[in-house]
C-alpha positions as a Markdown table, in Angstrom:
| # | Residue | x | y | z |
|---|---|---|---|---|
| 1 | Met | 46.9 | 20.8 | -27.9 |
| 2 | Thr | 44.5 | 20.2 | -25.1 |
| 3 | Ala | 40.8 | 20.2 | -25.4 |
| 4 | Thr | 38.6 | 22.2 | -23.1 |
| 5 | Pro | 35.5 | 20.4 | -22.1 |
| 6 | Ser | 32.5 | 22.3 | -23.1 |
| 7 | Arg | 29.8 | 23.2 | -20.7 |
| 8 | Pro | 26.1 | 23.2 | -21.8 |
| 9 | Ser | 24.7 | 26.5 | -22.2 |
| 10 | Leu | 22.4 | 28.0 | -19.6 |
| 11 | Pro | 19.2 | 27.7 | -21.9 |
| 12 | Ala | 20.2 | 24.0 | -22.5 |
| 13 | Leu | 20.5 | 23.5 | -18.7 |
| 14 | Arg | 17.2 | 25.0 | -18.0 |
| 15 | Thr | 15.5 | 22.9 | -20.6 |
| 16 | Leu | 17.0 | 19.8 | -19.0 |
| 17 | Ala | 16.0 | 20.9 | -15.5 |
| 18 | Ser | 12.4 | 21.6 | -16.9 |
| 19 | Ser | 12.2 | 18.1 | -18.4 |
| 20 | Ser | 13.7 | 16.6 | -15.4 |
| 21 | Leu | 11.1 | 18.3 | -13.1 |
| 22 | Leu | 8.3 | 17.3 | -15.3 |
| 23 | Ala | 9.4 | 13.6 | -15.2 |
| 24 | Leu | 9.7 | 13.8 | -11.5 |
| 25 | Ala | 6.4 | 15.4 | -11.1 |
| 26 | Ala | 4.7 | 12.8 | -13.3 |
| 27 | Thr | 6.4 | 10.1 | -11.3 |
| 28 | Leu | 5.3 | 11.4 | -7.9 |
| 29 | Ala | 1.8 | 12.4 | -9.2 |
| 30 | Cys | 0.9 | 8.9 | -10.4 |
| 31 | Gly | -1.2 | 7.6 | -7.7 |
| 32 | Pro | -1.7 | 3.9 | -6.9 |
| 33 | Ala | -5.0 | 3.9 | -9.1 |
| 34 | Ala | -3.2 | 5.3 | -12.1 |
| 35 | Ala | -0.3 | 2.9 | -12.1 |
| 36 | Ala | -2.0 | -0.2 | -10.5 |
| 37 | Ala | -1.4 | -3.6 | -12.2 |
| 38 | Ala | -1.7 | -7.2 | -11.2 |
| 39 | Gly | 1.0 | -8.2 | -8.9 |
| 40 | Asp | 1.5 | -4.8 | -7.2 |
| 41 | Ala | 2.2 | -5.2 | -3.5 |
| 42 | Tyr | 0.5 | -3.3 | -0.7 |
| 43 | Thr | 1.0 | -2.8 | 3.0 |
| 44 | Leu | -2.1 | -3.2 | 5.1 |
| 45 | Thr | -2.4 | -1.5 | 8.5 |
| 46 | Leu | -5.2 | -2.4 | 10.8 |
| 47 | Ala | -5.8 | 0.0 | 13.8 |
| 48 | Tyr | -7.9 | -1.2 | 16.6 |
| 49 | Asp | -10.6 | 0.9 | 18.0 |
| 50 | Pro | -9.4 | 2.0 | 21.5 |
| 51 | Val | -12.8 | 1.3 | 23.1 |
| 52 | Asn | -12.5 | -2.3 | 21.9 |
| 53 | Leu | -8.9 | -3.1 | 22.3 |
| 54 | Val | -5.8 | -1.1 | 22.9 |
| 55 | Ala | -3.1 | -2.7 | 21.0 |
| 56 | Pro | -0.3 | -1.8 | 18.5 |
| 57 | Pro | -1.6 | -1.7 | 14.9 |
| 58 | Ala | -1.6 | -5.0 | 13.1 |
| 59 | Val | 0.5 | -4.8 | 9.9 |
| 60 | Gly | 0.1 | -7.2 | 7.0 |
| 61 | Ser | 0.4 | -7.2 | 3.2 |
| 62 | Phe | -1.4 | -8.3 | 0.1 |
| 63 | Ala | -0.8 | -8.3 | -3.7 |
| 64 | Leu | -3.2 | -7.4 | -6.5 |
| 65 | Gly | -4.5 | -10.2 | -8.7 |
| 66 | Ser | -6.3 | -9.8 | -11.9 |
| 67 | Glu | -8.4 | -6.7 | -12.6 |
| 68 | Val | -12.2 | -7.3 | -12.1 |
| 69 | Ala | -14.0 | -7.3 | -15.5 |
| 70 | Gly | -16.3 | -4.2 | -15.8 |
| 71 | His | -14.7 | -2.6 | -12.8 |
| 72 | Pro | -11.7 | -0.4 | -13.8 |
| 73 | Gly | -9.2 | -0.1 | -11.0 |
| 74 | Val | -10.7 | -2.9 | -8.9 |
| 75 | Phe | -8.5 | -5.9 | -8.6 |
| 76 | Ser | -9.0 | -9.3 | -7.1 |
| 77 | Val | -6.6 | -9.9 | -4.0 |
| 78 | Ser | -3.9 | -12.6 | -3.8 |
| 79 | Ala | -1.2 | -13.3 | -1.3 |
| 80 | Phe | -3.2 | -11.8 | 1.7 |
| 81 | Ser | -1.8 | -12.0 | 5.2 |
| 82 | Val | -2.4 | -10.0 | 8.3 |
| 83 | Val | -1.9 | -11.0 | 12.0 |
| 84 | Ile | -4.6 | -9.8 | 14.4 |
| 85 | Gly | -4.6 | -10.2 | 18.1 |
| 86 | Ile | -2.6 | -9.6 | 21.3 |
| 87 | Pro | 0.6 | -11.5 | 21.7 |
| 88 | Gly | -0.1 | -15.2 | 22.6 |
| 89 | Tyr | -3.6 | -14.9 | 21.2 |
| 90 | Ala | -2.7 | -13.7 | 17.6 |
| 91 | Tyr | -3.8 | -15.3 | 14.4 |
| 92 | Asp | -2.8 | -15.0 | 10.8 |
| 93 | Tyr | -5.7 | -14.2 | 8.5 |
| 94 | Asp | -4.3 | -15.5 | 5.3 |
| 95 | Ile | -7.0 | -17.6 | 3.7 |
| 96 | Leu | -9.3 | -15.7 | 1.2 |
| 97 | Gly | -13.0 | -16.2 | 1.3 |
| 98 | Gly | -15.4 | -15.4 | -1.6 |
| 99 | Glu | -14.0 | -12.8 | -3.8 |
| 100 | Leu | -11.8 | -10.3 | -1.8 |
| 101 | Asp | -11.5 | -7.2 | -4.1 |
| 102 | Phe | -9.6 | -4.1 | -3.6 |
| 103 | Asp | -10.5 | -0.7 | -5.3 |
| 104 | Thr | -7.2 | 1.2 | -6.1 |
| 105 | Ala | -9.1 | 4.5 | -6.5 |
| 106 | Thr | -10.6 | 4.5 | -3.0 |
| 107 | Gly | -8.1 | 2.3 | -1.2 |
| 108 | Gln | -10.9 | 0.2 | 0.1 |
| 109 | Phe | -11.7 | -3.6 | 0.0 |
| 110 | Gly | -15.0 | -4.6 | -1.8 |
| 111 | Gly | -14.8 | -2.4 | -4.9 |
| 112 | Ala | -16.8 | -4.9 | -7.1 |
| 113 | Gly | -19.6 | -5.4 | -4.5 |
| 114 | Asn | -18.2 | -8.8 | -3.5 |
| 115 | Pro | -18.2 | -10.0 | 0.1 |
| 116 | Ser | -14.8 | -9.0 | 1.7 |
| 117 | His | -13.7 | -11.7 | 4.0 |
| 118 | Ala | -10.4 | -13.5 | 5.0 |
| 119 | Tyr | -10.0 | -16.3 | 7.4 |
| 120 | Thr | -7.5 | -18.0 | 9.7 |
| 121 | Ser | -6.8 | -21.8 | 9.3 |
| 122 | Ala | -9.0 | -22.3 | 12.4 |
| 123 | Gly | -12.1 | -20.4 | 10.8 |
| 124 | Asp | -11.8 | -17.1 | 12.3 |
| 125 | Gln | -13.3 | -14.5 | 10.0 |
| 126 | Leu | -12.0 | -11.0 | 9.2 |
| 127 | Asp | -14.5 | -8.7 | 7.5 |
| 128 | Phe | -13.9 | -5.4 | 5.6 |
| 129 | Val | -17.1 | -3.6 | 6.1 |
| 130 | Gly | -16.8 | -0.3 | 4.2 |
| 131 | Asn | -15.7 | 3.1 | 5.0 |
| 132 | Ser | -12.1 | 1.7 | 5.8 |
| 133 | Asn | -13.5 | -0.3 | 8.8 |
| 134 | Trp | -12.7 | -3.9 | 9.6 |
| 135 | Lys | -14.0 | -6.4 | 12.3 |
| 136 | Thr | -13.4 | -10.0 | 13.2 |
| 137 | Asp | -16.1 | -12.5 | 14.2 |
| 138 | Asp | -15.4 | -15.1 | 16.7 |
| 139 | Phe | -18.8 | -16.6 | 17.4 |
| 140 | Val | -17.6 | -20.3 | 17.1 |
| 141 | Asp | -13.9 | -20.7 | 17.8 |
| 142 | Pro | -12.3 | -24.0 | 18.4 |
| 143 | His | -9.2 | -22.6 | 20.1 |
| 144 | Pro | -8.7 | -24.1 | 23.5 |
| 145 | Phe | -8.0 | -20.8 | 25.3 |
| 146 | Cys | -11.5 | -19.3 | 24.2 |
| 147 | Asp | -13.1 | -20.1 | 27.5 |
| 148 | Val | -10.6 | -18.2 | 29.4 |
| 149 | Ala | -9.8 | -15.4 | 26.9 |
| 150 | Gly | -13.3 | -14.6 | 25.9 |
| 151 | Cys | -13.3 | -15.3 | 22.2 |
| 152 | Asn | -17.0 | -14.3 | 21.7 |
| 153 | Ala | -15.9 | -10.8 | 21.6 |
| 154 | Phe | -15.3 | -8.7 | 18.4 |
| 155 | His | -12.2 | -6.9 | 17.5 |
| 156 | Tyr | -12.6 | -3.9 | 15.2 |
| 157 | Gly | -11.2 | -0.7 | 14.0 |
| 158 | Thr | -10.0 | 1.0 | 10.8 |
| 159 | Tyr | -7.6 | 0.0 | 8.1 |
| 160 | Ala | -5.3 | 1.7 | 5.5 |
| 161 | Ala | -3.8 | 0.2 | 2.5 |
| 162 | Thr | -0.6 | 1.6 | 1.0 |
| 163 | Ala | 1.0 | 0.7 | -2.3 |
| 164 | Val | 4.7 | -0.2 | -1.9 |
| 165 | Pro | 6.5 | 1.7 | -4.5 |
| 166 | Glu | 8.4 | -0.2 | -7.2 |
| 167 | Pro | 12.2 | 0.2 | -7.0 |
| 168 | Gly | 12.3 | 1.6 | -10.5 |
| 169 | Ser | 10.0 | 4.4 | -9.9 |
| 170 | Leu | 12.0 | 5.4 | -6.8 |
| 171 | Gly | 15.1 | 5.2 | -8.8 |
| 172 | Leu | 13.7 | 7.5 | -11.4 |
| 173 | Ala | 12.6 | 10.1 | -8.8 |
| 174 | Phe | 16.1 | 10.1 | -7.1 |
| 175 | Ala | 17.6 | 10.5 | -10.4 |
| 176 | Gly | 15.6 | 13.5 | -11.2 |
| 177 | Leu | 16.6 | 15.0 | -7.8 |
| 178 | Gly | 20.3 | 14.3 | -8.5 |
| 179 | Val | 20.0 | 16.1 | -11.9 |
| 180 | Leu | 18.6 | 19.1 | -10.1 |
| 181 | Ala | 21.2 | 19.0 | -7.4 |
| 182 | Met | 23.9 | 18.9 | -10.1 |
| 183 | Leu | 22.3 | 21.9 | -12.0 |
| 184 | Ala | 22.2 | 23.9 | -8.7 |
| 185 | Arg | 25.8 | 23.2 | -8.0 |
| 186 | Arg | 26.9 | 24.2 | -11.4 |
| 187 | Arg | 24.9 | 27.5 | -11.3 |
| 188 | Arg | 26.7 | 28.4 | -8.0 |
| 189 | Glu | 30.0 | 27.5 | -9.3 |
| 190 | Ala | 29.3 | 29.8 | -12.3 |
| 191 | Arg | 28.4 | 32.7 | -10.1 |
| 192 | Ala | 31.5 | 32.3 | -8.0 |
C-alpha cells in the first residue's frame, strides 16, 4: 500500500500566506529607529557641495555605542571612520571628539545636543552641523603640502547615514518571499 502525500487545504495555505506576509511586512516596516541597538553598523556617505569641491562621495562607516540616557533612540557613536579629500590629499577622520551622538529617528548626528566632531590623527576637524550637513575645518594644518594645496579652505556638503541590515533580518525577508513563491506555484499547478 502506498501513501499519497496530503496537500494542505486552500484555506490553510491562505492562512500561511497571510501570516508570512505579515511577518515580511513587519520585517520591512521596522525602520532603523525601531530596531536600533548598541553595536548596529551604519554606512556614512558624505557628498561634496559642487561649488566647494567636485569629487566622488566619501563613504565611511560607524557603529552605535550605548544609548544616551534620557534620549530614546539617540546613541553614542563608536568605531567611526570616513576618508575625506581628493586622492593624494585624503585623510581618515577616525578619532572621536567630545560626544559624537547619532539620532536613529532622524538619521542625524548630534541628537543629544552634544558637539558633533571627529578628527584625523593630524588634528583636522570634521563637524556635523545639523540638517544633514558636514564641513571640515583646516585652519591650522601641519601637513607639509598645505602651503601648495591651500588647506585653509573648507570642504563641506551633505551626509546620509544608512543602517546596514543584519543578515538574520534579510534571511527572514527572503524566506517569506520564498514561501509566497511556493504558494503561487502550487496554485498554478492546481489550476492546470
